[in-house]
C-alpha positions in Angstrom: 118.6 61.9 24.2 122.4 61.8 24.1 124.1 58.7 25.4 125.1 58.8 29.0 122.5 61.5 29.9 121.0 60.9 33.3 117.3 60.9 33.7 116.0 62.2 37.0 113.8 59.7 38.9 111.0 60.8 41.2 110.8 58.6 44.3 107.7 58.6 46.5 108.5 57.9 50.1 105.7 57.6 52.7 106.0 59.9 55.7 105.8 56.9 58.0 107.7 53.9 56.7 105.7 51.5 58.9 102.6 52.2 56.8 102.0 50.4 53.5 101.8 52.8 50.6 98.7 51.9 48.6 95.2 53.4 48.4 93.6 51.0 50.8 95.7 52.1 53.8 95.1 55.8 53.2 91.5 55.9 52.0 88.1 54.9 53.3 87.2 53.5 49.8 88.3 50.3 48.2 88.3 49.2 44.5 86.6 45.9 43.7 90.0 44.2 43.7 91.1 45.8 47.0 87.7 44.9 48.6 88.1 41.2 47.5 91.6 41.1 49.0 90.4 42.8 52.2 87.8 40.1 52.6 90.2 37.3 51.5 87.9 36.2 48.7 88.4 36.0 44.9 87.4 38.8 42.6 84.8 36.4 41.0 83.3 35.8 44.4 82.8 39.5 45.3 81.3 40.0 41.8 78.9 37.1 42.3 77.9 38.5 45.7 77.2 41.9 44.1 75.1 40.3 41.3 73.0 38.4 43.8 72.8 41.2 46.3 74.6 39.0 48.9 77.8 41.0 49.3 78.8 44.3 51.0 77.2 47.5 50.0 79.0 49.3 47.1 78.5 52.4 45.1 79.7 54.1 42.0 81.8 57.2 42.2 82.5 58.8 38.8 81.5 55.5 37.1 84.0 53.5 39.2 82.8 50.9 41.6 83.9 51.5 45.2 83.3 49.8 48.6 83.4 51.8 51.8 85.6 50.6 54.7 82.5 50.8 57.0 80.4 48.6 54.6 83.2 46.0 54.5 83.4 46.0 58.3 79.6 45.7 58.6 79.6 42.8 56.1 82.3 41.0 58.1 80.4 41.5 61.4 77.1 40.3 59.9 78.6 37.2 58.4 81.0 36.2 61.2 80.0 33.3 63.4 81.6 32.7 66.8 83.7 29.5 67.0 82.0 26.8 69.1 
């Protein structure tokens, strides 16, 4: 490419700037890392929960592990205790 040639840049701008632009805000499905962040736990914790069947329900879609938003919400509700 000759020196000084400008390269066009594609910018993705969300329709509503008040929304975060990542998969978790637009999808009902979360990756393992996103689910851990959503639950405010480490990746190793959510993996341990999955191994011991203690965590939220997950599934594989095209070989990729996913968590549904509803499953995460149900897990939170089931494991939340009211403050005394």
